C-alpha positions as CSV (number, residue, x, y, z in Angstrom):
1,X,12.0,2.0,26.3
2,X,8.6,0.4,27.0
3,X,6.6,-1.4,29.4
4,X,5.4,-4.5,28.1
5,X,2.6,-6.8,29.2
6,X,3.2,-10.5,28.2
7,X,0.1,-12.9,28.6
8,X,1.4,-16.4,28.0
9,X,0.5,-19.8,29.8
10,X,3.8,-21.8,29.2
11,X,6.3,-20.8,31.9
12,X,9.3,-21.7,30.0
13,X,8.2,-19.2,27.2
14,X,7.0,-16.6,29.5
15,X,10.5,-16.4,31.2
16,X,12.4,-16.8,27.9
17,X,10.5,-13.7,26.5
18,X,10.8,-11.7,29.8
19,X,14.7,-12.0,29.6
20,X,15.1,-11.1,26.1
21,X,13.0,-8.1,26.2
22,X,14.9,-6.8,29.5
23,X,18.2,-7.1,27.2
24,X,16.4,-4.0,25.0
25,X,15.9,-2.3,28.2
26,X,12.1,-3.0,28.3
27,X,10.5,-3.6,31.6
28,X,7.9,-6.5,31.6
29,X,4.7,-7.4,33.5
30,X,3.5,-10.9,32.9
31,X,0.4,-13.0,33.3
32,X,-0.5,-16.6,32.7
33,X,-4.0,-15.9,31.7
34,X,-6.3,-13.1,30.2
35,X,-7.9,-12.2,33.6
36,X,-4.8,-11.7,35.1
37,X,-3.5,-9.6,31.9
38,X,-6.9,-7.6,32.2
39,X,-6.3,-6.7,35.7
40,X,-2.6,-5.5,35.4
41,X,-3.7,-3.3,32.4
42,X,-6.2,-1.6,34.7
43,X,-3.4,-1.1,37.5
44,X,-0.5,-0.1,35.4
45,X,0.6,2.2,32.3
46,X,1.2,-0.6,29.5
47,X,3.2,0.5,25.9
48,X,2.3,-2.7,24.3
49,X,0.8,-6.0,24.8
50,X,2.4,-9.4,23.7
51,X,-0.1,-12.3,24.0
52,X,-0.7,-15.8,23.0
53,X,-3.9,-16.6,21.1
54,X,-4.6,-20.1,23.0
55,X,-4.8,-19.3,26.7
56,X,-7.0,-21.0,29.6
57,X,-10.4,-19.5,30.5
58,X,-10.9,-16.3,28.3
59,X,-8.7,-17.0,25.1
60,X,-6.5,-14.4,23.5
61,X,-9.2,-13.4,20.9
62,X,-11.3,-12.1,23.6
63,X,-8.5,-11.0,25.8
64,X,-7.7,-8.7,22.4
65,X,-11.3,-7.4,22.1
66,X,-11.5,-6.6,25.8
67,X,-7.9,-4.7,25.7
68,X,-9.1,-2.6,22.3
69,X,-12.4,-1.9,24.4
70,X,-10.4,-0.3,27.0
71,X,-7.6,1.5,25.0
72,X,-8.2,1.2,21.2
73,X,-4.6,2.8,20.5
74,X,-2.6,0.2,22.6
75,X,-0.5,-2.2,20.2
76,X,-1.1,-5.8,20.4
77,X,1.0,-8.2,18.8
78,X,-0.3,-12.1,18.9
79,X,1.5,-15.4,19.0
80,X,-0.1,-18.3,17.3
81,X,0.9,-21.6,15.9
82,X,1.4,-22.2,12.0
83,X,-1.6,-24.1,11.8
84,X,-4.2,-21.3,13.0
85,X,-3.1,-18.5,10.6
86,X,-6.7,-17.8,10.0
87,X,-7.2,-16.9,14.0
88,X,-4.3,-14.8,13.3
89,X,-5.9,-12.9,10.7
90,X,-9.3,-12.7,12.5
91,X,-7.2,-11.2,15.4
92,X,-5.8,-8.6,12.9
93,X,-9.4,-7.7,12.0
94,X,-10.2,-7.2,15.8
95,X,-7.4,-4.8,16.2
96,X,-4.1,-6.7,16.6
97,X,-1.3,-4.7,15.4
98,X,0.6,-7.7,14.2
99,X,1.4,-11.3,14.9
100,X,4.1,-14.0,14.7
101,X,3.9,-17.3,14.0
102,X,5.3,-20.2,16.4
103,X,8.2,-21.1,16.7
104,X,9.7,-17.9,16.2
105,X,13.3,-16.5,17.0
106,X,13.7,-14.0,19.8
107,X,15.4,-11.6,17.1
108,X,12.0,-11.8,14.9
109,X,9.7,-10.7,18.1
110,X,12.2,-8.0,19.1
111,X,12.1,-6.6,15.6
112,X,8.3,-6.8,15.7
113,X,8.1,-4.8,18.8
114,X,10.4,-2.1,18.0
115,X,8.3,-1.6,14.6
116,X,5.2,-1.3,16.6
117,X,6.7,0.8,19.3
118,X,8.1,3.1,16.6
119,X,4.4,3.3,14.8
120,X,3.0,4.1,18.1
121,X,5.3,7.0,19.0
122,X,4.7,8.3,15.3
123,X,0.7,8.3,15.8
124,X,1.2,10.3,19.2
125,X,3.5,12.8,17.8
126,X,1.0,13.2,14.7
127,X,-1.5,14.8,17.3
128,X,1.2,17.3,18.0
129,X,2.1,17.9,14.5
130,X,-1.6,18.6,13.6
131,X,-1.6,21.2,16.0
132,X,1.6,22.6,14.7
133,X,0.5,22.5,11.1
134,X,1.2,26.4,10.9
135,X,4.8,25.3,10.4
136,X,5.0,24.5,6.8
137,X,6.5,21.4,6.0
138,X,8.8,21.2,2.7
139,X,10.5,18.7,0.8
140,X,12.3,19.0,-2.4
141,X,10.5,18.5,-5.4
142,X,7.2,18.3,-3.4
143,X,4.5,21.0,-4.3
144,X,2.4,20.8,-0.9
145,X,0.9,24.1,0.5
146,X,-2.8,22.8,1.2
147,X,-3.7,21.7,4.8
148,X,-4.5,18.2,3.4
149,X,-1.0,17.8,2.0
150,X,0.6,19.1,4.9
151,X,-1.0,16.4,6.8
152,X,0.2,13.9,4.5
153,X,3.8,15.3,4.9
154,X,3.2,15.4,8.6
155,X,3.1,11.9,8.4
156,X,5.8,11.3,6.2
157,X,8.3,13.4,8.2
158,X,7.4,10.8,11.2
159,X,7.2,7.6,9.2
160,X,10.3,8.2,6.8
161,X,13.2,7.6,9.6
162,X,11.2,4.1,11.4
163,X,11.5,0.7,9.6
164,X,7.8,0.2,9.2
165,X,6.0,-0.9,5.9
166,X,4.1,2.3,4.2
167,X,1.0,1.7,2.2
168,X,0.1,4.6,0.0
169,X,-3.1,5.0,-1.5
170,X,-5.0,7.4,-3.9
171,X,-6.2,7.9,-7.3
172,X,-3.9,7.5,-10.5
173,X,-1.7,10.6,-10.9
174,X,-1.7,11.8,-7.4
175,X,2.1,11.5,-6.9
176,X,2.5,8.0,-4.8
177,X,5.6,7.5,-6.6
178,X,7.0,10.8,-5.5
179,X,5.9,10.5,-1.8
180,X,7.5,7.1,-1.7
181,X,10.8,8.6,-3.0
182,X,10.7,11.2,-0.2
183,X,10.2,8.3,2.0
184,X,13.1,6.7,1.2
185,X,15.4,9.9,1.0
186,X,14.5,10.8,4.6
187,X,15.0,7.2,5.9
188,X,18.0,5.7,7.5
189,X,18.0,3.9,4.0
190,X,18.6,7.3,1.9
191,X,22.4,5.9,1.1
192,X,21.1,2.6,-0.4
193,X,19.0,1.5,-3.5
194,X,15.5,2.7,-4.3
195,X,14.0,0.3,-6.5
196,X,10.6,0.9,-8.2
197,X,8.4,-2.0,-9.9
198,X,5.1,-1.3,-11.5
199,X,3.0,-4.8,-11.1
200,X,0.8,-3.9,-13.7
201,X,3.5,-3.4,-16.2
202,X,4.8,-6.6,-16.4
203,X,3.2,-9.8,-17.4
204,X,2.0,-12.1,-14.7
205,X,4.3,-14.9,-16.1
206,X,7.2,-12.9,-15.6
207,X,6.7,-10.9,-12.3
208,X,7.6,-13.6,-10.1
209,X,11.2,-13.7,-11.8
210,X,11.3,-9.9,-11.9
211,X,10.8,-9.5,-8.0
212,X,12.8,-12.8,-7.0
213,X,15.2,-13.8,-9.7
214,X,15.9,-16.9,-11.3
215,X,18.7,-19.5,-11.3
216,X,20.5,-20.8,-14.6
217,X,18.1,-23.4,-16.4
218,X,14.8,-22.2,-14.4
219,X,12.8,-22.1,-17.8
220,X,13.7,-21.5,-21.3
221,X,15.9,-18.9,-22.2
222,X,17.2,-18.3,-18.4
223,X,20.9,-18.9,-19.8
224,X,22.4,-17.3,-16.7
225,X,21.5,-16.4,-13.1
226,X,19.7,-13.2,-12.6
227,X,19.2,-11.5,-9.2
228,X,15.5,-10.1,-8.7
229,X,14.5,-6.5,-7.7
230,X,14.4,-7.5,-3.8
231,X,18.2,-8.5,-4.0
232,X,18.8,-5.4,-5.8
233,X,16.8,-3.3,-3.3
234,X,19.0,-4.9,-0.2
235,X,19.7,-2.4,2.6
236,X,17.4,0.1,0.6
237,X,13.6,0.3,-0.2
238,X,11.6,-1.4,-2.9
239,X,8.4,0.3,-4.1
240,X,5.9,-1.8,-5.3
241,X,3.2,0.2,-7.5
242,X,-0.1,-1.1,-8.2
243,X,0.1,-3.9,-5.8
244,X,-3.6,-4.7,-6.0
245,X,-2.8,-6.4,-9.6
246,X,-0.3,-8.9,-7.9
247,X,-1.3,-12.5,-9.0
248,X,-1.9,-14.7,-5.8
249,X,1.1,-17.0,-6.4
250,X,3.3,-13.9,-6.2
251,X,1.4,-12.6,-3.2
252,X,2.1,-15.9,-1.2
253,X,6.0,-15.2,-1.7
254,X,5.7,-11.5,-0.8
255,X,4.3,-12.4,2.3
256,X,7.1,-14.8,3.1
257,X,9.5,-11.9,2.6
258,X,7.8,-9.2,4.8
259,X,7.4,-12.1,7.6
260,X,10.6,-13.6,7.7
261,X,12.7,-11.6,5.3
262,X,13.8,-14.5,3.0
263,X,13.0,-16.2,-0.4
264,X,14.3,-18.5,-2.9
265,X,15.0,-17.5,-6.5
266,X,12.8,-19.1,-9.2
267,X,14.4,-22.5,-10.1
268,X,16.6,-22.2,-7.0
269,X,16.9,-24.1,-3.4
270,X,19.3,-21.6,-1.7
271,X,17.3,-19.3,1.0
272,X,18.4,-15.9,0.6
273,X,17.8,-13.2,3.1
274,X,17.4,-9.3,2.7
275,X,17.0,-6.2,4.5
276,X,14.5,-4.4,2.8
277,X,11.8,-1.7,3.6
278,X,8.6,-2.0,1.5
279,X,6.7,0.9,0.4
280,X,3.4,-0.2,-1.6
281,X,0.9,1.6,-3.5
282,X,-2.7,1.2,-5.0
283,X,-5.4,3.3,-7.0
284,X,-7.8,0.6,-5.8
285,X,-10.0,-0.2,-2.9
286,X,-8.1,-3.5,-1.8
287,X,-11.4,-4.2,0.7
288,X,-13.2,-4.8,-2.6
289,X,-10.0,-7.4,-3.7
290,X,-10.4,-8.8,-0.1
291,X,-14.2,-9.5,-0.6
292,X,-13.6,-11.0,-3.9
293,X,-10.6,-12.9,-2.7
294,X,-8.2,-11.9,-5.4
295,X,-6.0,-10.2,-2.8
296,X,-4.6,-12.0,0.5
297,X,-6.4,-10.8,3.9
298,X,-2.8,-11.7,5.7
299,X,-0.8,-9.9,3.1
300,X,-2.9,-6.7,3.3
301,X,-2.6,-6.5,7.0
302,X,1.1,-6.9,6.8
303,X,1.4,-4.0,4.3
304,X,-1.5,-1.8,5.9
305,X,1.1,-0.8,8.8
306,X,1.2,2.9,8.1
307,X,-1.5,3.8,5.5
308,X,-1.1,7.2,3.9
309,X,-4.0,8.5,1.4
310,X,-2.8,11.0,-0.9
311,X,-5.9,13.3,-1.7
312,X,-6.8,14.0,-5.3
313,X,-5.7,17.5,-7.0
314,X,-9.7,18.6,-6.9
315,X,-9.6,18.3,-3.0
316,X,-6.4,20.3,-2.7
317,X,-7.0,23.2,-5.2
318,X,-4.9,25.4,-3.3
319,X,-1.9,23.8,-4.5
320,X,-2.8,24.4,-8.3
321,X,-1.1,28.0,-8.6
322,X,2.1,26.9,-7.1
323,X,2.2,23.4,-9.0
324,X,1.4,25.5,-12.4
325,X,4.2,28.0,-11.3
326,X,6.7,24.9,-11.1
327,X,5.7,23.4,-14.2
328,X,6.1,26.7,-16.3
329,X,9.3,27.3,-15.1
330,X,10.7,23.9,-15.6
331,X,9.0,23.6,-19.2
332,X,9.9,27.1,-20.3
333,X,13.6,26.5,-19.3
334,X,13.6,23.1,-21.2
335,X,11.9,24.9,-24.5
336,X,13.9,28.1,-24.4
337,X,10.8,30.3,-24.0
338,X,10.7,33.6,-22.1
339,X,7.5,32.6,-20.2
340,X,7.3,34.5,-17.0
341,X,3.9,33.4,-15.5
342,X,0.0,32.8,-16.5
343,X,-2.8,35.3,-16.7
344,X,-5.5,35.4,-14.2
345,X,-8.3,34.0,-16.9
346,X,-6.1,31.0,-17.6
347,X,-5.6,30.2,-13.9
348,X,-9.2,30.5,-13.3
349,X,-9.6,27.9,-16.0
350,X,-7.1,25.6,-14.3
351,X,-8.5,25.9,-10.7
352,X,-12.2,25.2,-12.2
353,X,-11.5,21.9,-13.9
354,X,-12.1,18.6,-12.0
355,X,-9.0,16.8,-12.8
356,X,-9.7,13.3,-13.4
357,X,-6.1,12.7,-13.8
358,X,-4.8,15.0,-10.9
359,X,-1.1,16.2,-10.8
360,X,0.1,14.2,-13.8
361,X,-2.8,15.7,-16.1
362,X,-2.0,19.1,-14.8
363,X,1.8,18.8,-15.7
364,X,1.0,17.3,-19.1
365,X,-1.6,20.3,-20.1
366,X,1.1,22.9,-18.7
367,X,3.8,21.3,-20.9
368,X,1.4,21.4,-23.9
369,X,0.4,25.1,-23.1
370,X,4.1,26.1,-22.8
371,X,4.9,24.4,-26.1
372,X,2.1,26.1,-28.0
373,X,2.5,29.5,-26.4
374,X,3.8,32.7,-28.2
375,X,3.9,35.4,-25.5
376,X,5.4,35.7,-22.2
377,X,2.4,34.9,-20.0
378,X,0.3,31.6,-20.6
379,X,-3.3,32.7,-21.6
380,X,-6.5,30.8,-21.5
381,X,-6.1,30.3,-25.2
382,X,-3.1,28.3,-24.6
383,X,-5.0,25.7,-22.1
384,X,-6.5,23.0,-23.7
385,X,-8.5,20.9,-21.5
386,X,-10.2,17.7,-22.0
387,X,-13.8,18.6,-21.2
388,X,-15.4,15.1,-22.3
389,X,-16.4,13.5,-20.1
390,X,-16.9,16.1,-17.3
391,X,-17.1,14.7,-14.0
392,X,-19.4,17.4,-12.3
393,X,-21.9,17.5,-15.3
394,X,-22.3,13.9,-16.0
395,X,-26.0,12.7,-16.0
396,X,-26.9,10.5,-13.4
397,X,-26.4,6.8,-13.8
398,X,-29.1,4.5,-15.1
399,X,-30.1,2.1,-12.5
400,X,-30.1,-1.4,-14.0
401,X,-32.3,-4.3,-12.7
402,X,-32.0,-8.0,-13.4
403,X,-35.0,-9.1,-15.7
404,X,-38.2,-10.7,-14.0
405,X,-37.2,-14.4,-13.0
406,X,-33.3,-13.8,-13.0
407,X,-31.4,-13.7,-9.8
408,X,-28.7,-10.8,-9.1
409,X,-26.0,-13.5,-9.5
410,X,-27.4,-14.8,-12.9
411,X,-27.6,-11.2,-14.1
412,X,-24.0,-10.5,-13.4
413,X,-22.9,-13.7,-15.0
414,X,-24.6,-12.5,-18.1
415,X,-22.9,-9.2,-17.9
416,X,-19.6,-10.9,-17.8
417,X,-20.4,-13.1,-20.9
418,X,-21.6,-10.0,-22.6
419,X,-18.3,-8.2,-21.8
420,X,-16.1,-11.1,-23.2
421,X,-18.3,-11.3,-26.1
422,X,-17.7,-7.4,-27.1
423,X,-13.9,-8.0,-26.2
424,X,-13.9,-11.1,-28.7
425,X,-12.8,-13.3,-25.8
426,X,-10.0,-11.0,-24.5
427,X,-10.2,-11.1,-20.9
428,X,-7.6,-8.0,-20.4
429,X,-10.1,-6.0,-22.6
430,X,-13.3,-7.5,-20.9
431,X,-11.9,-6.5,-17.4
432,X,-11.3,-2.9,-18.7
433,X,-15.0,-2.8,-20.1
434,X,-16.3,-4.1,-16.7
435,X,-14.1,-1.8,-14.8
436,X,-12.2,-5.0,-12.9
437,X,-8.6,-6.1,-12.3
438,X,-7.7,-9.0,-14.4
439,X,-7.4,-11.1,-11.3
440,X,-11.1,-10.0,-10.2
441,X,-12.4,-11.0,-13.4
442,X,-10.6,-14.4,-13.7
443,X,-12.2,-15.1,-10.0
444,X,-15.5,-14.6,-11.5
445,X,-14.9,-16.8,-14.6
446,X,-13.7,-19.5,-12.6
447,X,-17.0,-19.2,-10.6
448,X,-18.8,-19.6,-14.2
449,X,-16.8,-22.7,-15.2
450,X,-15.2,-20.8,-18.1
451,X,-12.0,-22.3,-19.0
452,X,-8.8,-19.8,-19.1
453,X,-8.0,-20.3,-22.6
454,X,-6.1,-17.7,-24.8
455,X,-3.9,-16.7,-21.8
456,X,-0.6,-17.2,-23.2
457,X,-1.9,-15.0,-26.4
458,X,-3.0,-12.0,-24.1
459,X,0.1,-12.1,-22.3
460,X,2.0,-11.8,-25.2
461,X,0.0,-8.9,-26.6
462,X,0.9,-7.1,-23.2
463,X,4.5,-7.6,-24.0
């Protein structure tokens, strides 16, 4: 139970919130303006702040900034009207934990408050956990002996039983899928379904129907109604992998599910409600996508409730011997080989490698070594590493400057055109050459005024 400060200048709303929060066992302190709210904060221990953004005198955004200066970790939920969503996003940037759009139901605000109190409790307990990391945390199928991975598991242990959305970051191959499954297995939803969907593995034209389903006759070939992944994940967890590549139209629909837990099937009019926990993952830096406006800011803040960054294998090499032993046992049993371990020379080879593909690459190399081995120990000769290119010995990159009289923007446009020429007009291939997502390239092409031709052919080639 918490002591909640409510800052709202409308008397009826203030009283309604106070009464409803008392039903959940919370105590409330109320203020009609920001100045009175700050005074109460200085006098009492407050666990959470609920504030309107439109206040007399000091406005809600200024009040939020003042609260965060006084206590950076105090959760603040802001209330705002539908017409001021942009202001709500600004509030999230300034440190608000979440926002709710007016008019809202009391159940919606209670759910948000419970979620934020769960997250606060998690953060406070993590301080204690960091001090107690001498106790090894272990989960089935997770090999994590290094301090960095123990910190990851400490967060997983605390966040799994809550209802909070989790956002997993990390390079390709670090094990985001495995951590997502662990979160589900140790949650209150463990008896429910765990549904995974890879946002890059499905053509953009099909992603919306995969996630939200479709009604009979919604499009050519829709001969019957089909439920989407969100319906199938009801009372369970949905894992959205590589969410950074999700197209804008689907992002808008996902935001609604996160906010209201409801959606319509493609071609349908009936509103469906679901009880689903979302775990999302990406190997991209979404801050770049936010700058390029290929990923919605409001969706990012809805997803980024409890971020967990999984370190690359090269930053936790203490785990390599344990991972190698686990893989040898597994693949030797599958292949029927009498392998019992690995020689020191072979282990040294593995520990000195830079592992651009992380745990997935290590697993593949051990599987190949087991298949090629002839003795009872894996030797250095059994290990075949991809030494080209080698990250540590890579020569410094050449710095390119625009030709004299050419602006940086014009130079970037020419590079994009050149990539398209080399890819024979294939936008997916051009995006790979440039190291961009397809959405990021399309954003730049739109600025150039390049028509989005041949898109159907590209989608067909990806299928």
